[in-house]
C-alpha positions in Angstrom: -0.5 4.7 -8.8 0.8 1.3 -8.2 0.3 -0.6 -5.0 1.6 -4.1 -3.8 -0.9 -5.5 -1.3 0.2 -8.1 1.0 -2.2 -9.8 3.3 -0.5 -10.1 6.7 -1.0 -11.6 10.1 1.1 -8.5 11.5 3.4 -5.9 10.0 5.5 -3.0 11.2 7.8 -0.3 10.0 10.7 1.1 11.9 12.7 4.3 11.1 16.0 5.0 12.8 15.3 2.2 15.3 11.9 3.5 16.3 8.7 1.6 15.3 6.5 4.3 13.6 3.6 1.9 12.6 2.3 -1.4 13.5 -0.8 -3.5 12.6 -2.1 -6.9 13.4 -4.0 -8.9 10.6 -4.9 -6.8 7.6 -3.0 -5.3 4.5 0.5 -4.0 4.2 0.3 -1.5 1.2 3.4 -0.6 -0.5 2.5 2.5 -2.6 4.2 4.1 -5.4 3.0 7.3 -7.1 3.6 7.9 -10.8 4.1 11.1 -12.8 0.7 12.3 -13.9 -1.3 10.5 -11.0 -4.1 12.5 -9.6 -6.6 12.5 -6.6 -8.7 10.0 -8.7 -5.9 7.6 -8.7 -5.4 7.9 -4.9 -9.2 7.4 -4.5 -9.2 4.3 -6.7 -6.4 2.7 -4.8 -8.0 3.5 -1.5 -11.3 2.0 -2.6 -9.7 -1.1 -3.8 -7.7 -1.6 -0.5 -10.7 -1.0 1.6 -13.1 -3.2 -0.5 -11.0 -5.9 -2.0 -12.5 -9.3 -0.8 -9.2 -11.3 -0.2 -9.8 -12.3 3.4 -11.4 -15.7 4.2 -14.9 -16.2 5.2 -16.1 -19.0 7.5 -15.9 -21.4 4.5 -12.4 -20.6 3.7 -13.1 -18.5 0.5 -11.8 -15.1 -0.2 -15.1 -13.4 0.5 -14.3 -10.6 3.0 -12.8 -7.3 3.0 -10.2 -5.9 5.4 -13.0 -4.0 7.0 -15.3 -6.9 7.4 -12.5 -8.7 9.4 -11.7 -5.7 11.6 -8.2 -5.6 10.1 -5.8 -2.8 9.8 -3.8 -1.2 6.9 -0.1 -0.2 7.0 0.7 2.1 4.1 4.3 2.5 3.1 5.7 4.9 0.4 7.7 3.0 -2.2 8.9 4.8 -5.3 10.9 1.8 -6.4 7.6 0.3 -7.6 8.1 2.7 -10.5 11.5 1.5 -11.2 12.0 0.4 -15.0 14.5 -2.4 -15.4 14.2 -2.9 -19.1 17.4 -1.2 -20.1 20.9 -1.3 -18.7 21.9 -2.7 -15.2 20.4 -0.1 -13.1 16.7 0.8 -12.6 15.4 4.2 -13.9 12.9 5.9 -11.7 11.9 8.7 -14.3 8.2 7.4 -14.1 8.0 8.4 -10.4 6.3 11.6 -9.4 8.3 14.5 -7.9 8.6 14.1 -4.1 6.2 16.8 -3.2 3.3 15.6 -5.5 3.9 12.0 -4.5 3.8 12.8 -0.8 0.5 14.6 -1.4 -1.1 11.9 -3.2 0.3 9.2 -0.7 -1.1 11.1 2.2 -4.4 11.5 0.5 -4.8 7.8 -0.2 -3.9 7.0 3.4 -6.3 9.6 4.6 -9.0 8.3 2.7 -8.6 4.8 4.1 -8.5 6.4 7.6 -11.8 8.3 6.7 -13.4 5.0 5.8 -13.1 3.9 9.4 -10.2 1.5 9.0 -7.3 1.5 11.4 -4.3 2.9 9.4 -0.6 3.1 10.3 1.9 4.8 8.0 5.6 4.7 7.3 7.5 8.1 6.9 7.7 9.5 3.5 11.2 9.5 2.0 12.8 7.8 5.2 14.9 4.7 4.9 12.6 2.2 6.4 12.7 -1.4 7.7 9.4 -3.2 7.1 8.7 -6.4 8.8 5.7 -8.6 7.9 4.3 -11.9 8.2 2.6 -12.7 4.9 -0.7 -14.6 5.4 -1.6 -17.2 2.8 0.7 -15.9 1.2 -1.7 -13.6 -0.5 0.1 -10.8 -2.4 -1.9 -8.6 -5.0 -0.9 -5.8 -7.5 -2.9 -2.7 -8.2 -2.2 -0.2 -10.9 -4.6 2.6 -11.2 -3.7 3.1 -14.9 -4.7 -0.4 -15.9 -8.4 -0.5 -14.7 -9.9 -1.9 -17.9 
C-alpha cells in the first residue's frame, strides 16, 4: 500500500460540484492499494498516519502527531500511485489492486483511523475528484507498506 501524506492547513475534496470531505489542519492522505495488499498493510498505513510525529511542537520541532494537535485526516483513494512509468509513454497500472479489493482495504484503513479517535473525511472511491489543499511547510512524506525495513 502506498500513501502520500501532505501536512495541510486545510484540504477538501469535491465530486460533481459537491464538497464531500473537508478538514482543517492535519493530513491529506492520497492512498493507493497494490495487488497483494492485505489488512496488515492497511493497519500499518493507518498506524503511521495516526502516530507519525511530523507536526511542530512549541520549539518548532516535528515532534507531535496529528492526534496530538487535534488535527484531521482526509483520505482520498488514488490508484495512480501504483503507476509504473519506466516503459513507454503511458503509465501502466497493472500493480494496482482490483477495484473491489482496493475499495475494501481503502475503507478499512480509513475506518481504523476513525476508530483511533481522529476526525476523518473521505473522498469517493472511483469517482473523479477535485482535491484542494494548502500544504503546510510544505511537508510531504511517502509511505510504502512493502518497504518497512
